[in-house]
C-alpha positions as CSV (number, residue, x, y, z in Angstrom):
1,M,0.0,0.0,-0.1
2,T,1.3,3.4,-0.9
3,Y,0.6,6.9,0.7
4,R,0.4,10.0,-1.4
5,D,2.8,12.7,-0.1
6,S,0.7,15.5,1.5
7,A,0.4,18.5,-0.7
8,P,3.2,21.1,0.1
9,E,2.0,24.1,2.0
10,T,1.1,27.0,-0.2
11,A,1.4,30.6,0.7
12,A,-2.3,30.9,0.8
13,S,-2.6,27.9,3.3
14,K,0.1,29.5,5.4
15,R,-1.9,32.9,5.7
16,Q,-4.9,30.9,6.7
17,T,-3.3,29.1,9.5
18,S,-1.2,32.0,11.0
19,P,-2.6,33.7,14.0
20,R,-4.9,36.7,13.1
21,R,-3.6,40.0,14.1
22,R,-5.8,42.1,16.4
23,P,-7.4,44.8,14.4
24,R,-5.8,48.1,14.8
25,R,-7.6,50.4,17.2
26,S,-8.2,54.2,16.7
27,A,-6.8,56.6,19.3
28,E,-10.3,56.9,20.8
29,Q,-10.8,53.1,21.1
30,S,-7.5,52.8,22.7
31,R,-8.2,55.5,25.1
32,Q,-11.4,53.9,26.1
33,E,-9.9,50.5,26.6
34,I,-7.4,52.1,29.0
35,L,-10.1,53.9,30.7
36,R,-12.1,50.7,31.3
37,A,-9.1,48.8,32.7
38,A,-8.2,51.9,34.9
39,T,-11.7,52.0,36.3
40,A,-11.6,48.5,37.3
41,E,-8.2,48.8,38.7
42,F,-8.7,52.0,40.8
43,A,-12.0,50.7,42.0
44,T,-10.4,47.5,43.4
45,H,-7.0,48.9,44.7
46,G,-7.6,52.5,45.0
47,L,-5.0,55.2,43.6
48,A,-2.1,54.2,45.8
49,G,-2.6,50.4,45.1
50,G,-3.5,50.8,41.5
51,R,-0.8,49.5,39.0
52,I,0.0,50.8,35.6
53,S,1.5,47.3,34.7
54,R,-2.0,45.8,35.5
55,I,-3.8,48.4,33.5
56,V,-1.5,47.9,30.7
57,Q,-2.0,44.2,30.7
58,K,-5.9,44.5,30.9
59,A,-6.2,47.1,28.2
60,G,-3.9,45.3,25.8
61,T,-1.6,48.3,25.4
62,N,1.8,49.8,26.6
63,P,2.8,52.3,29.3
64,R,3.7,54.8,26.5
65,M,0.0,54.9,25.3
66,I,-1.2,55.7,28.7
67,Y,1.1,58.5,29.4
68,E,0.3,59.8,25.9
69,H,-3.5,59.8,26.2
70,F,-3.5,60.9,29.9
71,G,-0.2,62.3,31.0
72,S,0.2,60.5,34.3
73,K,-1.2,58.1,36.6
74,S,-3.1,60.7,38.8
75,A,-4.4,62.3,35.7
76,L,-5.7,58.8,34.6
77,Y,-7.3,58.3,38.0
78,V,-9.1,61.8,37.6
79,A,-10.3,60.7,34.2
80,T,-11.9,57.4,35.8
81,L,-13.8,59.6,38.3
82,E,-15.1,62.1,35.4
83,S,-16.1,59.0,33.3
84,A,-17.9,57.2,36.1
85,L,-19.8,60.4,37.4
86,A,-20.5,61.5,33.6
87,A,-22.3,58.1,33.1
88,L,-24.4,58.9,36.2
89,R,-25.3,62.4,35.2
90,A,-26.1,61.6,31.6
91,E,-28.5,59.0,32.6
92,E,-30.0,61.4,35.5
93,L,-30.6,64.2,32.9
94,A,-32.2,61.8,30.4
95,L,-34.9,61.0,32.9
96,D,-38.2,62.3,31.7
97,V,-39.8,63.4,35.0
98,D,-40.8,67.0,34.4
99,H,-44.2,66.1,33.1
100,L,-44.9,63.7,36.0
101,D,-46.5,64.5,39.6
102,P,-43.7,66.2,41.5
103,L,-43.7,63.6,44.2
104,E,-43.6,60.7,41.6
105,G,-40.8,62.5,39.7
106,L,-38.6,62.8,42.8
107,L,-39.4,59.1,43.6
108,Q,-38.5,58.1,40.1
109,L,-35.1,59.9,40.7
110,F,-34.5,57.8,43.7
111,D,-35.4,54.6,41.7
112,F,-32.9,55.4,39.1
113,M,-30.1,56.4,41.5
114,N,-30.7,53.3,43.7
115,G,-30.5,51.1,40.5
116,H,-27.5,52.9,39.1
117,F,-25.3,52.5,42.2
118,E,-26.3,48.7,42.4
119,R,-25.4,48.1,38.8
120,N,-22.2,50.1,39.0
121,G,-20.2,49.1,42.2
122,H,-17.1,50.5,40.7
123,L,-18.6,54.1,41.3
124,V,-19.4,53.2,44.9
125,S,-15.8,52.1,45.4
126,L,-14.3,55.1,43.6
127,L,-16.3,57.7,45.5
128,R,-15.3,55.8,48.7
129,T,-11.6,56.0,47.9
130,E,-11.9,59.8,46.9
131,N,-13.6,60.5,50.2
132,L,-10.8,58.9,52.0
133,M,-8.4,61.3,50.3
134,K,-10.8,64.3,51.1
135,A,-11.7,64.8,47.5
136,R,-8.1,65.8,46.7
137,Y,-8.2,64.7,43.0
138,M,-11.9,65.4,42.4
139,K,-11.2,69.0,43.1
140,K,-8.8,69.2,40.2
141,S,-11.7,68.5,37.8
142,S,-13.7,71.3,36.5
143,R,-15.8,69.1,34.5
144,I,-17.2,67.2,37.6
145,H,-18.5,70.5,39.0
146,E,-20.1,71.5,35.8
147,M,-21.8,68.1,35.5
148,S,-23.6,68.4,38.9
149,S,-25.3,71.8,38.4
150,P,-28.1,70.6,36.1
151,V,-29.2,67.8,38.4
152,L,-29.9,70.1,41.2
153,S,-31.8,72.4,38.7
154,M,-34.1,69.4,37.9
155,T,-34.6,68.7,41.6
156,E,-35.4,72.3,42.2
157,R,-37.9,72.5,39.5
158,L,-40.0,69.5,40.9
159,L,-39.8,70.8,44.4
160,S,-41.0,74.3,43.2
161,R,-43.8,72.8,41.3
162,G,-44.8,70.4,44.1
163,V,-44.9,73.4,46.7
164,A,-47.0,75.5,44.3
165,E,-49.4,72.7,43.8
166,G,-49.7,72.1,47.5
167,K,-48.4,68.5,47.2
168,L,-45.0,68.9,48.8
169,A,-43.5,70.6,52.0
170,A,-42.2,74.1,51.5
171,D,-39.0,73.9,53.5
172,I,-37.1,71.3,51.5
173,D,-33.6,72.3,50.2
174,P,-32.7,70.7,46.9
175,L,-29.1,70.1,47.8
176,R,-29.9,68.4,51.0
177,L,-32.6,66.4,49.3
178,Y,-30.2,65.1,46.7
179,V,-27.7,64.2,49.3
180,M,-30.5,62.4,51.2
181,I,-31.4,60.3,48.0
182,A,-27.8,59.5,47.3
183,A,-27.3,58.4,50.9
184,L,-30.3,56.1,50.6
185,S,-29.0,54.8,47.5
186,Q,-25.7,53.7,48.4
187,F,-25.0,53.5,52.0
188,H,-26.1,49.8,52.1
189,L,-23.7,49.0,49.1
190,A,-20.6,50.9,50.6
191,N,-21.0,49.1,53.8
192,V,-22.5,45.8,52.7
193,H,-19.3,43.6,54.1
194,T,-19.3,45.2,57.5
195,L,-23.0,45.4,57.9
196,S,-23.5,41.7,56.8
197,S,-20.6,40.6,59.2
198,M,-21.9,42.6,62.2
199,F,-25.5,41.4,61.9
200,E,-24.9,38.0,60.3
201,H,-27.2,38.7,57.5
202,D,-26.4,38.8,53.8
203,L,-27.3,42.3,52.8
204,S,-26.1,41.5,49.1
205,K,-29.2,39.3,48.6
206,S,-31.7,40.6,46.0
207,E,-34.6,40.0,48.5
208,W,-33.2,42.0,51.2
209,R,-32.3,44.9,48.8
210,A,-35.7,45.1,47.2
211,E,-37.4,45.3,50.8
212,R,-34.8,48.0,51.8
213,R,-35.4,49.9,48.6
214,A,-39.3,49.8,49.4
215,D,-38.6,51.2,53.0
216,A,-36.4,53.9,51.7
217,R,-39.0,54.8,49.1
218,L,-41.7,55.1,51.6
219,M,-39.5,57.2,53.9
220,L,-38.7,59.4,51.1
221,A,-42.4,59.9,50.0
222,S,-43.3,60.7,53.7
223,Y,-40.5,63.4,54.1
224,L,-41.6,65.1,50.9
225,S,-45.3,65.1,51.3
226,R,-45.3,66.0,55.2
227,K,-47.1,68.9,56.5
228,Q,-44.5,71.6,57.6
229,I,-44.3,72.3,61.2
230,N,-43.5,75.9,61.8
231,D,-43.5,75.8,65.5
232,L,-41.1,73.5,67.0
233,S,-42.7,73.7,70.4
234,E,-45.7,72.2,68.9
235,L,-43.6,69.1,68.0
236,S,-42.1,68.9,71.3
237,G,-45.5,69.3,73.0
238,A,-46.9,66.4,71.0
239,K,-44.1,64.3,72.3
240,E,-44.5,65.2,75.9
241,S,-48.2,64.4,75.7
242,S,-47.6,61.0,74.3
243,V,-45.3,59.9,77.2
């Protein structure tokens, strides 16, 4: 029995079996890949613990490209803060709530923010890290300050209309309200491990989070629609009579 020699490799077959090269990325695509890798790195390890070598590996690039696009490690960190907050602000401003009942509009703002933080744990981590550094790097970004103003305007419009219609309390400050909504949306996420350990109850479970969200929504609705008490002595008198 004879065997035919296998056909010699042609140039075409060599091209087919050789590994394909990664498509060349544009400058913007390269920048976005670096930014995504840096966001994950800084959210996990913070600025001090973040390593350019790991960012380079995850982004499939080299250190030169990082410094070419961002200039320095700290500038890259600031860019991750800007990117994470820009995503939050863009989605907030896309909310179509101006036509809604004022109370429902503000509750939908809470619903959105609560969901956004749960879907974007990296933002919670980045904000926690930056707070530990007393917003040292956030203060360097004029972009973050500019992004925040329209959100307060939206909150203020809903509050003003609610007061005019007699549906909301008249003494609610827009900034304090926004901070309250943010706190109700992320405290349980930023402290999930310590709280779960202390109370031996898994606060990461979807059932627990759904119940907590319902509680927070009810608290917020009650606060927004309460009757204003102008005389604090009236409140203290009511407490004394109930004792």
